[in-house]
Backbone bond lengths (Angstrom), bond angles and torsions (degrees), N, CA, C in turn:
res aa  C-N    CA-C-N  psi(-1)  N-CA   C-N-CA  omega(-1)  CA-C   N-CA-C  phi
1 M - - - 1.465 - - 1.521 109.93 -
2 T 1.308 116.73 134.13 1.460 120.38 177.56 1.517 109.33 -62.61
3 L 1.290 116.85 130.00 1.453 120.19 -173.47 1.510 111.89 -78.77
4 Y 1.327 117.38 -30.93 1.452 120.09 -177.74 1.514 107.92 -119.58
5 N 1.306 115.68 103.94 1.447 120.92 -173.82 1.515 111.53 -114.82
6 V 1.319 115.31 -177.41 1.454 121.80 -178.26 1.507 109.33 -104.27
7 N 1.308 117.50 136.95 1.446 121.40 176.49 1.509 110.08 -96.39
8 V 1.302 116.31 131.90 1.456 120.70 178.99 1.517 108.63 -109.25
9 I 1.311 116.75 117.48 1.449 121.82 177.27 1.519 107.63 -102.23
10 Q 1.324 116.63 111.26 1.442 120.71 -174.96 1.525 110.13 -96.84
11 P 1.317 118.58 139.81 1.437 121.16 -177.01 1.505 113.85 -72.09
12 K 1.338 117.98 -18.35 1.450 120.48 176.65 1.515 108.05 -155.00
13 S 1.348 116.53 164.89 1.450 120.65 -179.18 1.509 110.65 -66.91
14 L 1.341 116.26 135.23 1.451 121.94 176.98 1.514 108.03 -115.99
15 S 1.315 116.91 124.43 1.453 120.73 -170.42 1.512 111.98 -107.72
16 T 1.305 118.86 50.03 1.456 121.07 175.53 1.502 109.74 -141.20
17 S 1.342 115.47 130.30 1.450 118.81 175.65 1.512 110.82 -66.53
18 A 1.321 118.37 -28.82 1.466 120.62 178.31 1.517 110.94 -60.48
19 F 1.343 118.07 -40.12 1.462 120.50 177.99 1.522 110.45 -64.47
20 S 1.342 117.11 -41.19 1.459 120.21 179.55 1.514 111.32 -58.93
21 I 1.333 116.94 -47.07 1.460 121.15 -179.99 1.521 110.53 -64.68
22 L 1.322 116.04 -44.30 1.459 121.14 -178.62 1.513 111.13 -59.63
23 L 1.317 117.17 -48.78 1.455 122.00 -175.64 1.523 111.71 -70.42
24 A 1.324 116.64 -44.23 1.456 120.14 -177.19 1.518 111.80 -62.04
25 S 1.332 117.19 -47.21 1.457 119.96 -177.25 1.526 111.71 -65.75
26 G 1.318 117.56 -41.73 1.457 120.01 -178.91 1.505 113.02 -65.45
27 L 1.321 117.78 -44.05 1.454 120.50 -176.79 1.519 112.38 -74.96
28 L 1.331 117.40 -33.06 1.453 118.35 176.65 1.520 111.51 -63.81
29 L 1.319 117.11 -37.29 1.465 120.22 178.46 1.516 111.23 -63.42
30 S 1.324 117.66 -44.56 1.458 119.59 -179.78 1.517 111.51 -70.00
31 Q 1.342 117.26 -36.57 1.465 119.78 177.69 1.519 111.40 -63.92
32 H 1.342 116.28 -43.49 1.460 119.61 178.64 1.525 111.45 -63.52
33 A 1.301 116.53 -39.56 1.466 119.57 -177.87 1.523 111.39 -64.38
34 L 1.322 116.74 -34.06 1.461 119.95 178.63 1.526 112.04 -78.40
35 A 1.340 115.73 -42.67 1.458 118.78 -169.86 1.515 113.95 -90.96
36 A 1.360 117.15 -28.93 1.455 118.31 -173.89 1.512 110.79 -149.38
37 P 1.330 118.27 70.36 1.449 120.34 -177.75 1.523 113.63 -64.43
38 E 1.348 118.51 -15.39 1.452 121.11 -178.43 1.529 111.70 -94.21
39 R 1.304 119.48 11.42 1.454 122.47 -176.00 1.525 110.90 -64.96
40 S 1.340 116.38 166.05 1.455 121.90 176.57 1.520 109.65 -63.45
41 P 1.336 118.39 138.85 1.461 120.09 -173.53 1.518 114.69 -76.62
42 F 1.351 118.87 -18.18 1.458 121.74 -176.45 1.529 109.93 -122.01
43 S 1.338 115.94 146.93 1.459 119.98 175.03 1.523 109.72 -147.11
44 L 1.323 115.48 143.06 1.459 123.79 176.23 1.516 107.88 -125.05
45 T 1.334 117.01 126.50 1.463 122.38 -179.24 1.522 109.40 -123.57
46 V 1.347 115.78 132.33 1.460 122.06 176.59 1.527 107.39 -128.29
47 A 1.337 116.65 127.12 1.461 121.48 -177.66 1.518 110.12 -126.90
48 R 1.323 115.89 140.41 1.463 122.86 176.29 1.521 108.35 -125.43
49 T 1.329 116.55 128.55 1.459 122.46 -179.37 1.521 109.73 -131.36
50 S 1.329 116.79 138.22 1.462 122.32 175.77 1.518 109.25 -136.04
51 T 1.325 116.47 142.36 1.466 121.85 177.91 1.527 110.01 -116.22
52 G 1.323 114.89 163.18 1.449 120.10 170.56 1.522 110.45 -74.43
53 T 1.313 115.97 178.48 1.468 121.82 178.73 1.519 109.69 -82.80
54 A 1.345 115.47 134.42 1.467 120.85 -177.74 1.519 110.04 -131.29
55 N 1.331 116.39 142.61 1.454 120.97 172.25 1.525 109.63 -73.38
56 V 1.309 117.07 138.12 1.465 123.22 174.52 1.521 107.89 -115.32
57 G 1.333 115.55 116.33 1.458 120.48 -172.90 1.509 109.61 97.52
58 A 1.346 115.29 63.53 1.462 120.60 -173.70 1.517 112.57 -62.83
59 D 1.343 118.22 -24.51 1.456 121.02 -178.54 1.532 112.88 -79.02
60 S 1.320 116.59 -8.96 1.454 121.04 -177.84 1.524 110.44 -82.56
61 N 1.344 116.01 148.30 1.460 120.38 176.70 1.524 111.99 -73.96
62 N 1.315 116.61 -21.27 1.456 121.32 -178.67 1.528 109.18 -138.09
63 P 1.332 117.38 69.47 1.485 119.94 -172.17 1.520 111.78 -70.44
64 N 1.335 114.83 153.65 1.452 120.57 170.77 1.524 109.44 -74.41
65 Q 1.328 116.03 155.13 1.454 121.21 -179.13 1.528 110.12 -117.19
66 L 1.327 115.51 145.03 1.460 121.22 -174.79 1.520 110.47 -136.18
67 Q 1.331 115.67 131.79 1.458 122.62 171.72 1.522 107.48 -124.82
68 R 1.344 117.38 135.71 1.461 121.29 -172.53 1.523 112.06 -121.99
69 D 1.326 114.59 139.37 1.460 123.22 171.55 1.517 108.15 -129.16
70 A 1.324 117.29 149.44 1.465 120.56 -179.23 1.520 110.76 -146.92
71 W 1.331 115.52 137.37 1.456 123.73 165.96 1.521 107.81 -110.46
72 K 1.327 117.59 129.16 1.463 121.50 179.21 1.522 108.46 -129.58
73 T 1.318 116.26 125.34 1.460 121.29 -179.64 1.525 109.38 -126.52
74 S 1.322 116.13 146.30 1.464 120.58 177.12 1.526 109.16 -149.83
75 F 1.325 114.64 147.12 1.463 121.96 176.43 1.518 107.77 -131.23
76 S 1.324 117.04 133.01 1.461 120.77 -179.40 1.513 109.98 -134.43
77 A 1.327 114.90 152.49 1.460 122.02 178.50 1.517 108.38 -143.28
78 S 1.320 116.35 147.66 1.460 121.12 177.71 1.519 109.30 -144.84
79 M 1.325 115.35 152.45 1.463 119.84 -177.11 1.519 109.69 -150.60
80 P 1.341 117.83 126.89 1.471 119.36 174.61 1.519 110.52 -74.79
81 L 1.328 115.59 136.50 1.461 120.65 174.98 1.523 111.13 -87.51
82 N 1.322 115.35 -36.54 1.464 122.49 173.43 1.523 106.98 -160.12
83 R 1.315 118.50 -160.78 1.461 120.17 -176.98 1.511 113.18 -69.97
84 Q 1.323 118.18 -17.36 1.459 120.86 -176.39 1.524 113.62 -112.38
85 W 1.316 118.09 -35.64 1.457 121.38 -174.04 1.525 111.17 -105.54
86 S 1.354 115.06 142.68 1.461 120.03 173.19 1.525 108.77 -146.83
87 I 1.326 115.09 154.55 1.461 121.28 179.34 1.515 108.85 -125.10
88 G 1.335 115.74 158.58 1.456 120.74 179.28 1.519 111.06 -150.24
89 A 1.315 115.71 162.97 1.463 122.25 177.55 1.520 108.49 -148.00
90 N 1.328 116.85 152.43 1.459 120.88 178.22 1.516 110.31 -149.45
91 L 1.325 115.06 147.38 1.457 123.80 177.76 1.522 108.59 -130.25
92 G 1.338 116.71 145.99 1.450 119.56 179.89 1.515 112.35 -147.42
93 Y 1.334 115.58 149.54 1.459 121.71 172.87 1.516 108.57 -141.21
94 D 1.341 116.53 129.62 1.463 123.08 176.97 1.516 109.06 -121.76
95 N 1.333 116.05 137.62 1.458 122.75 174.59 1.520 107.88 -120.64
96 L 1.326 116.51 113.83 1.457 122.64 -176.77 1.522 109.12 -109.68
97 D 1.329 116.79 127.63 1.462 122.35 -179.46 1.522 109.03 -110.22
98 Y 1.335 116.46 112.55 1.463 122.86 176.22 1.527 107.51 -100.37
99 D 1.339 116.50 101.89 1.464 122.74 -176.17 1.524 108.87 -93.74
100 W 1.336 115.45 104.43 1.462 121.97 -175.60 1.532 111.49 -93.18
101 D 1.316 115.40 141.80 1.460 123.16 165.54 1.526 105.69 -113.71
102 M 1.336 116.12 96.71 1.464 121.94 -169.60 1.529 111.55 -84.66
103 N 1.326 115.16 121.66 1.459 121.59 173.79 1.523 112.39 -103.91
104 Q 1.344 115.92 -16.60 1.461 121.08 178.86 1.520 109.07 -163.33
105 N 1.329 116.40 151.53 1.459 121.29 173.94 1.520 109.52 -76.74
106 T 1.332 116.23 136.74 1.459 121.42 176.50 1.521 107.96 -132.63
107 L 1.350 116.00 172.39 1.456 119.57 176.61 1.526 111.75 -66.80
108 L 1.353 117.10 -28.74 1.458 120.32 179.68 1.529 111.92 -69.48
109 R 1.320 116.16 -38.60 1.467 120.56 178.40 1.515 109.20 -155.28
110 S 1.310 115.69 133.42 1.457 121.05 -177.38 1.517 109.15 -146.82
111 S 1.319 116.07 177.07 1.461 120.78 179.48 1.524 111.73 -67.60
112 T 1.339 117.94 -21.21 1.465 120.70 178.55 1.532 111.90 -81.75
113 E 1.339 117.18 -25.76 1.467 122.30 175.78 1.528 108.79 -132.59
114 P 1.342 116.85 72.86 1.475 120.99 -173.08 1.528 112.75 -85.32
115 W 1.333 117.39 57.93 1.461 120.62 -177.32 1.535 110.60 -67.19
116 S 1.330 115.77 143.56 1.467 119.98 -179.76 1.525 112.82 -148.50
117 T 1.330 118.51 -33.67 1.461 121.97 -178.89 1.521 109.99 -109.95
118 I 1.339 116.31 130.78 1.465 122.46 -178.32 1.525 108.78 -115.30
119 H 1.333 115.05 133.93 1.459 121.49 175.80 1.530 108.72 -113.48
120 Q 1.324 116.45 133.12 1.461 122.08 176.30 1.524 109.52 -130.63
121 Y 1.344 116.07 118.30 1.455 122.90 176.53 1.526 108.07 -113.53
122 S 1.329 116.98 139.33 1.458 120.01 179.79 1.520 109.77 -143.04
123 A 1.331 115.29 151.27 1.459 122.32 176.37 1.524 108.01 -148.59
124 G 1.309 116.28 141.84 1.458 119.29 -177.94 1.512 112.16 -149.81
125 L 1.314 115.42 159.90 1.464 123.77 175.50 1.523 108.65 -128.42
126 S 1.314 116.99 161.60 1.467 120.77 175.92 1.515 109.76 -147.61
127 L 1.306 114.47 149.24 1.461 122.68 174.26 1.521 107.11 -135.61
128 S 1.324 116.88 121.88 1.461 120.80 -177.32 1.519 110.42 -123.43
129 Y 1.332 114.34 149.65 1.467 122.31 -179.14 1.515 108.31 -128.88
130 R 1.314 116.67 121.77 1.466 122.92 179.94 1.526 108.12 -98.73
131 L 1.325 116.25 105.92 1.453 120.80 -177.57 1.520 111.92 -69.19
132 D 1.345 115.78 -45.21 1.460 121.99 178.78 1.519 107.38 -158.36
133 N 1.329 117.52 -159.65 1.468 120.23 -179.78 1.521 112.90 -73.31
134 H 1.318 117.73 -5.75 1.455 120.60 -177.00 1.531 113.09 -114.38
135 W 1.311 118.75 -40.62 1.465 121.74 -170.99 1.523 111.92 -102.39
136 M 1.338 113.93 137.68 1.458 122.13 175.04 1.527 108.15 -137.58
137 F 1.340 116.48 135.00 1.461 122.53 176.71 1.528 108.95 -122.16
138 L 1.316 115.57 143.92 1.452 119.69 -173.34 1.522 110.85 -145.75
139 I 1.332 115.76 145.56 1.453 122.84 169.00 1.529 107.28 -130.74
140 A 1.349 116.87 134.08 1.465 120.66 -172.83 1.528 110.07 -143.48
141 P 1.333 118.15 101.48 1.469 120.69 174.00 1.525 111.38 -80.66
142 K 1.342 116.14 155.75 1.458 121.62 -176.32 1.516 110.01 -146.41
143 L 1.349 116.21 145.45 1.459 123.32 176.43 1.517 108.62 -128.95
144 Q 1.354 117.34 136.56 1.462 120.99 -179.06 1.521 110.98 -142.41
145 Y 1.336 114.64 147.19 1.461 122.93 170.74 1.524 107.17 -124.29
146 A 1.333 117.48 125.41 1.459 122.47 -179.80 1.528 108.32 -134.93
147 Y 1.333 116.25 116.30 1.461 118.83 -174.15 1.527 110.19 -154.03
148 A 1.351 114.67 152.08 1.454 121.71 177.03 1.523 110.07 -86.95
149 D 1.328 115.95 171.13 1.455 120.53 -179.92 1.531 113.15 -70.97
150 T 1.340 117.00 -3.08 1.463 121.25 176.01 1.521 112.37 -100.28
151 A 1.340 117.81 4.29 1.462 121.90 -177.17 1.523 109.66 -129.43
152 S 1.335 115.11 169.25 1.460 121.80 -179.63 1.526 110.02 -99.84
153 S 1.327 115.51 142.73 1.462 119.60 179.72 1.527 111.84 -66.51
154 S 1.325 117.67 -26.43 1.464 120.26 -176.46 1.514 112.73 -66.54
155 N 1.346 117.86 -18.11 1.467 121.59 -179.96 1.528 112.27 -105.20
156 A 1.323 117.95 9.01 1.465 121.05 -170.53 1.527 112.51 -113.12
157 Q 1.303 117.10 27.94 1.461 120.70 -174.75 1.522 112.65 -83.60
158 S 1.328 115.43 136.31 1.463 123.59 169.06 1.526 107.56 -130.26
159 Y 1.319 117.33 145.31 1.457 119.83 175.34 1.522 109.32 -146.60
160 G 1.325 115.18 157.88 1.454 118.88 -178.47 1.517 110.83 -170.02
161 V 1.324 114.65 -177.10 1.455 120.39 -179.24 1.525 109.26 -151.98
162 V 1.320 116.45 143.66 1.460 123.66 174.31 1.521 108.14 -114.15
163 A 1.326 116.83 132.65 1.459 122.81 171.64 1.522 107.46 -123.59
164 S 1.334 116.84 128.35 1.461 119.05 -173.90 1.523 111.22 -146.19
165 G 1.321 114.28 157.30 1.451 122.65 170.52 1.513 108.64 -128.80
166 M 1.336 118.06 134.57 1.452 121.90 -177.86 1.519 110.28 -128.59
167 Y 1.319 114.90 144.13 1.466 121.62 179.63 1.522 109.32 -120.41
168 R 1.319 116.16 128.40 1.455 121.86 176.41 1.518 109.11 -103.97
169 F 1.334 115.89 122.28 1.457 121.51 176.93 1.529 110.25 -75.38
170 D 1.322 116.36 165.33 1.460 120.49 178.50 1.526 111.64 -61.23
171 S 1.327 116.58 -27.25 1.464 121.31 178.17 1.522 112.81 -72.42
172 G 1.338 117.64 -14.34 1.457 121.92 -176.74 1.506 113.22 100.29
173 N 1.337 118.09 -13.95 1.465 120.81 176.77 1.522 109.91 -69.81
174 M 1.343 116.12 153.68 1.453 120.37 -175.20 1.522 111.57 -129.67
175 L 1.329 113.86 148.11 1.456 121.97 175.74 1.519 107.66 -138.72
176 G 1.321 116.44 132.78 1.457 119.71 -177.96 1.515 112.21 -142.82
177 F 1.330 115.02 159.82 1.454 121.68 178.06 1.522 107.89 -139.51
178 G 1.318 115.74 143.69 1.458 118.65 -179.90 1.517 111.84 -159.51
179 V 1.320 114.17 -178.09 1.458 122.46 178.11 1.527 108.00 -133.87
180 A 1.313 116.36 134.36 1.459 121.92 176.93 1.532 109.25 -115.60
181 Y 1.314 115.47 129.26 1.462 122.12 176.34 1.521 108.01 -113.34
182 L 1.333 117.23 130.35 1.455 121.86 -178.36 1.520 110.20 -134.21
183 N 1.319 116.14 123.35 1.464 122.93 171.23 1.520 106.46 -103.87
184 D 1.331 115.50 93.88 1.451 122.03 -174.78 1.526 110.12 -93.54
185 I 1.308 116.97 -179.42 1.458 121.67 177.77 1.532 108.53 -61.85
186 S 1.313 116.82 110.13 1.473 125.06 176.80 1.523 113.23 64.35
187 E 1.331 119.03 18.22 1.466 120.35 -178.62 1.524 109.91 -153.12
188 V 1.344 116.30 139.42 1.460 122.47 178.49 1.525 108.34 -126.03
189 R 1.332 117.15 138.08 1.464 120.13 178.90 1.527 110.46 -150.79
190 T 1.322 114.81 151.68 1.466 122.82 174.44 1.523 107.46 -128.73
191 V 1.332 116.48 126.72 1.462 120.59 -171.04 1.528 110.48 -134.15
192 P 1.329 118.59 125.04 1.472 120.49 170.70 1.521 110.13 -79.18
193 Y 1.317 117.45 155.99 1.457 120.25 179.58 1.528 109.61 -150.50
194 L 1.335 114.15 160.12 1.459 122.81 176.04 1.513 108.16 -115.91
195 A 1.335 117.77 133.25 1.458 123.05 -179.79 1.525 109.51 -116.87
196 V 1.346 115.83 132.81 1.469 121.16 -176.88 1.522 109.75 -140.13
197 R 1.321 116.85 141.43 1.468 122.57 168.20 1.535 106.97 -135.77
198 W 1.349 117.65 124.43 1.456 120.58 -171.02 1.520 110.79 -128.88
199 Q 1.335 115.49 116.03 1.465 122.66 176.60 1.520 107.52 -88.33
200 I 1.347 117.06 107.36 1.456 121.12 -177.07 1.531 110.25 -69.61
201 N 1.332 116.29 -49.04 1.460 122.08 171.56 1.528 107.49 -153.94
202 D 1.340 117.10 -163.89 1.465 117.82 -175.06 1.520 112.71 -71.72
203 K 1.345 118.93 -8.95 1.466 122.24 -179.87 1.524 113.27 -112.27
204 W 1.305 117.61 -33.16 1.466 121.50 -170.51 1.528 110.99 -108.46
205 V 1.341 115.41 137.18 1.456 122.53 177.61 1.523 108.89 -136.86
206 L 1.324 116.05 134.51 1.459 121.78 172.46 1.521 107.24 -107.55
207 A 1.320 116.70 118.19 1.458 120.22 -172.34 1.516 109.35 -154.69
208 N 1.322 114.73 -175.61 1.446 120.41 -179.10 1.515 111.57 -94.10
209 P 1.326 117.74 137.27 1.473 120.60 178.03 1.517 110.85 -78.98
210 F 1.332 117.61 83.36 1.457 120.81 -173.55 1.516 113.53 -77.15
211 Q 1.340 118.88 1.47 1.458 119.11 172.99 1.509 108.18 -77.59
212 A 1.344 115.94 79.90 1.459 121.45 -173.59 1.512 113.15 -66.33
213 G 1.358 118.55 -8.99 1.450 120.26 176.29 1.506 112.64 -59.40
214 F 1.331 117.62 -30.47 1.462 119.14 178.10 1.518 112.39 -111.69
215 S 1.307 117.43 -44.88 1.457 119.19 -168.17 1.517 114.15 -105.66
216 G 1.318 118.21 -49.23 1.458 120.37 -170.92 1.514 110.15 105.84
217 P 1.346 118.58 154.62 1.454 121.06 -169.69 1.516 115.42 -83.98
218 A 1.325 119.69 -11.46 1.463 120.65 -175.07 1.522 109.62 -92.89
219 G 1.338 117.42 79.07 1.450 119.93 -179.42 1.510 111.68 -174.57
220 L 1.339 115.64 -166.54 1.456 122.54 179.79 1.514 109.75 -134.14
221 E 1.349 114.98 144.98 1.456 121.63 172.59 1.514 108.93 -131.45
222 L 1.313 116.29 131.26 1.459 122.57 172.15 1.521 106.79 -100.28
223 S 1.327 116.34 114.03 1.462 120.19 -174.99 1.524 110.90 -115.02
224 Y 1.342 114.58 150.65 1.459 122.69 -178.90 1.523 108.72 -125.29
225 Q 1.324 117.33 123.28 1.466 122.73 178.96 1.520 107.98 -88.71
226 Y 1.349 116.64 98.31 1.459 121.13 -175.86 1.520 111.19 -67.10
227 N 1.330 115.67 -47.99 1.459 121.57 172.60 1.530 107.40 -153.43
228 R 1.321 117.53 -167.65 1.464 118.58 -174.81 1.527 112.14 -69.59
229 D 1.349 117.62 -17.22 1.462 121.31 -177.15 1.524 113.70 -103.51
230 W 1.321 118.77 -28.59 1.457 121.88 -171.90 1.524 111.26 -121.98
231 S 1.337 114.52 139.05 1.460 121.60 173.34 1.530 108.65 -138.95
232 F 1.326 116.04 155.15 1.457 121.80 -179.43 1.524 108.82 -135.41
233 G 1.310 116.06 151.13 1.453 119.35 -178.92 1.514 112.36 -152.35
234 V 1.313 115.46 155.03 1.470 122.80 171.34 1.521 106.86 -133.06
235 G 1.314 115.69 149.14 1.450 117.80 -179.16 1.504 113.04 -173.44
236 S 1.307 114.08 -176.17 1.455 121.77 178.19 1.524 107.97 -148.26
237 S 1.323 116.20 146.72 1.455 119.81 -179.37 1.515 109.33 -157.61
238 K 1.313 114.84 175.75 1.462 121.66 179.18 1.519 109.46 -112.86
239 R 1.326 115.90 128.97 1.460 122.56 178.57 1.523 109.69 -102.42
240 T 1.318 116.51 141.33 1.460 121.29 173.69 1.519 109.95 -140.15
241 E 1.294 115.79 142.24 1.467 123.32 172.65 1.521 106.94 -137.88
242 R 1.332 116.11 133.84 1.457 121.01 177.13 1.522 108.38 -138.12
243 F 1.335 116.70 133.42 1.453 120.44 -175.78 1.526 109.92 -154.43
244 L 1.317 114.30 157.65 1.460 123.01 -179.17 1.523 109.59 -82.88
245 I 1.353 117.71 134.01 1.465 120.73 176.65 1.526 112.13 -116.23
246 A 1.352 117.33 -11.46 1.464 121.61 176.47 1.519 107.81 -149.46
247 D 1.321 116.45 152.20 1.463 121.06 -171.02 1.522 114.70 -74.07
248 D 1.324 118.83 -1.05 1.464 121.67 177.77 1.533 110.59 -99.33
249 D 1.330 116.57 38.78 1.473 123.88 179.04 1.519 113.09 62.75
250 K 1.312 117.69 27.85 1.464 121.08 175.71 1.527 108.66 -86.59
251 T 1.330 116.62 121.11 1.459 121.57 -175.11 1.519 111.79 -121.98
252 I 1.327 114.71 155.96 1.458 123.70 168.95 1.518 107.69 -112.31
253 E 1.319 115.35 136.57 1.459 120.84 176.44 1.521 109.13 -126.14
254 V 1.336 116.09 127.81 1.464 122.58 177.09 1.519 107.77 -111.80
255 E 1.305 115.91 125.60 1.470 121.43 -178.09 1.518 108.51 -133.06
256 E 1.333 116.98 130.25 1.456 120.90 -177.06 1.526 110.10 -159.31
257 W 1.325 114.89 162.39 1.463 121.74 175.40 1.515 109.16 -102.34
258 V 1.331 115.89 154.31 1.460 120.60 177.79 1.518 109.62 -139.33
259 G 1.315 115.42 133.55 1.457 121.97 167.10 1.521 107.81 -106.40
260 F 1.330 118.02 139.96 1.458 118.77 -171.81 1.526 112.06 -148.92
261 A 1.320 113.71 159.54 1.465 123.02 169.32 1.523 107.56 -123.37
262 R 1.325 116.45 143.19 1.458 121.40 -175.82 1.521 110.79 -130.56
263 A 1.330 116.05 141.93 1.459 123.04 170.13 1.519 107.58 -124.03
264 G 1.332 117.59 124.38 1.453 122.12 -177.02 1.515 112.29 -117.48
265 W 1.344 115.11 135.75 1.466 121.79 179.78 1.516 109.62 -121.88
266 Q 1.329 117.10 119.19 1.457 122.63 174.27 1.518 106.93 -89.56
267 A 1.346 115.75 91.16 1.456 120.55 -172.65 1.521 111.52 -64.51
268 T 1.328 116.60 -45.17 1.461 122.45 175.35 1.524 107.49 -138.97
269 T 1.314 116.42 -176.74 1.459 119.61 177.07 1.513 111.99 -59.50
270 N 1.337 116.60 -29.37 1.457 121.08 -173.39 1.524 114.68 -111.20
271 V 1.329 118.33 -6.18 1.469 121.01 -174.39 1.523 109.37 -124.95
272 S 1.354 115.60 130.15 1.463 120.74 176.41 1.520 109.88 -135.00
273 L 1.330 115.74 152.57 1.453 122.73 178.60 1.518 108.08 -137.57
274 N 1.345 116.59 128.42 1.457 122.18 177.91 1.516 109.72 -121.24
275 A 1.338 115.99 133.33 1.464 122.53 177.37 1.516 109.05 -111.36
276 Y 1.334 116.13 137.35 1.459 122.25 -176.99 1.526 110.26 -123.44
277 A 1.326 115.29 142.71 1.459 122.38 167.06 1.515 106.55 -132.25
278 G 1.333 116.21 131.11 1.458 117.90 -174.38 1.509 112.89 -152.13
279 Y 1.321 113.65 -176.82 1.464 121.66 -177.79 1.520 107.91 -140.23
280 Y 1.335 116.59 118.04 1.455 122.02 177.74 1.527 109.08 -88.61
281 F 1.325 115.87 132.95 1.466 119.25 -177.15 1.524 109.89 -147.22
282 G 1.333 115.22 163.34 1.465 121.00 179.08 1.513 112.84 63.29
283 G 1.337 117.75 31.94 1.454 120.90 -174.52 1.515 114.04 -83.87
284 E 1.333 115.15 147.46 1.458 123.06 175.57 1.521 109.34 -137.33
285 M 1.331 115.32 146.62 1.454 122.00 172.95 1.521 107.63 -120.66
286 E 1.340 116.59 125.01 1.460 121.58 -172.80 1.519 111.18 -123.58
287 L 1.312 115.89 134.48 1.460 123.51 173.01 1.519 108.38 -97.10
288 S 1.348 116.28 137.08 1.470 119.25 -174.35 1.525 111.88 -68.30
289 Y 1.329 118.07 -45.29 1.468 120.80 173.15 1.516 109.77 -157.84
290 P 1.339 116.47 139.80 1.473 122.75 -8.47 1.529 110.36 -57.98
291 D 1.327 115.68 151.01 1.460 122.00 -174.09 1.525 109.36 -69.98
292 V 1.342 115.82 101.73 1.463 122.05 -177.71 1.523 108.31 -131.70
293 T 1.337 116.40 133.52 1.464 121.93 177.62 1.520 109.02 -129.84
294 E 1.331 115.92 133.04 1.458 121.02 176.61 1.519 109.23 -126.38
295 D 1.342 115.64 142.61 1.455 121.21 178.13 1.518 110.80 -74.34
296 M 1.336 115.24 149.11 1.455 122.02 175.35 1.530 109.42 -112.48
297 E 1.307 115.76 136.12 1.454 121.22 179.16 1.529 110.20 -66.25
298 N 1.327 116.32 146.07 1.461 120.49 176.19 1.522 110.11 -62.73
299 Q 1.353 116.27 149.75 1.451 119.62 -178.21 1.519 111.01 -154.78
300 A 1.336 115.04 154.59 1.464 121.14 174.88 1.521 109.25 -79.18
301 A 1.347 115.74 157.92 1.466 120.97 179.04 1.527 109.18 -149.95
302 F 1.336 114.83 153.25 1.456 121.70 179.95 1.527 108.61 -137.73
303 G 1.326 116.18 151.14 1.451 118.75 -179.33 1.520 112.70 -154.59
304 L 1.345 115.23 156.00 1.452 123.65 173.47 1.524 108.39 -130.61
305 V 1.326 117.02 138.51 1.465 122.01 178.42 1.529 108.15 -129.20
306 F 1.321 115.66 119.87 1.457 123.02 178.04 1.524 108.86 -107.10
307 K 1.334 117.17 133.29 1.460 120.69 179.82 1.519 109.96 -133.85
308 L 1.327 115.10 133.10 1.451 123.16 177.01 1.511 109.04 -122.89
309 T 1.318 117.25 127.27 1.472 121.89 174.30 1.517 108.51 -114.22
310 F 1.321 116.16 145.35 1.467 120.01 -179.00 1.521 110.07 -159.17
C-alpha cells in the first residue's frame, strides 16, 4: 500500500463505484508524478475482502441474509515521455460474490432475478504535465463495465474523465482541485473535488485510504510509520458499489460506511502486504426502479491487499 496518498474531500456523497475507480486512479498518478518520479513503472495489486453475515431489510420480520466476498485485481503502468510529460494506463477486474440466504422474495432480489456474482472490468489512460517542481496537471479517462450474472455486459458500460491540477509545497504537502465527469448506467454527473495529502511529521500522515479493495476512496486515514518495514493506520471512509442486474438499466447500489484499522508490511522494496480489520455500518441497498431501498445490518469485515511493483 502506498504510504503517502491523496485525500479526496467530496462535496457530496457519490454513489457509484465507477466514480471511485476513476478518481482514485487519476489522482494517484498525479500524486506519484509529483512525489516520486523515479518509482517503478509497473504495479500489480490483488485484494481480498470478506464480510460477516448481515440482515438485509431490517424492518422485516423474516429478513434475508447476505455475506459478501470480493477479489479485486488491478495492473498499472506509467512512462515518462520527457521531463514534463508522462503517460499511464491501468486495467482492473473485480469479482464480487453476494451469498444470499433467502427467506423471502423481495424487489431487490427474487427467484426471477437471482443475482449473486458481480463482474467489474475497467480500463483507463492518463496524460500528465509537470509544469515545474510544484505544479502538476492531469487528465485521465476511464471505461468500466459492472454487471451481475443476470445481466449482459453490453448494457453495463460507464465512462468518465478526471481533470485535475495539484500543487506541491516545499514541505512536500499537496493540495489539488479537479473536476470528475461520469456517464454511468442511466445517470450522468459532474462533480468538483478537493485533493489533499498532509505529512504531519516524519512518522504521521493524514491522507486518503486509496486501497479501495477494503475501504473506498472517500475518507481519511491517519497512518503511523513505525519503521521502514511496518506502518499502521486507522480511518473511516464510504464504500459504494453499483452494478447492472437486468438489461433494462435496472441497477443495484450498495452504500455504507466503514471504520477500519490497518497493519502494513513492506516485505521488500517491491512487495507490500496490508491487513485490514473493520466494521461496516449505516449500509443501504437500493434498487433503481421501482425505487426501493432496504437497510443493511452492521457487520465486521476483514481484508488483505498484496502489491507488487517492478
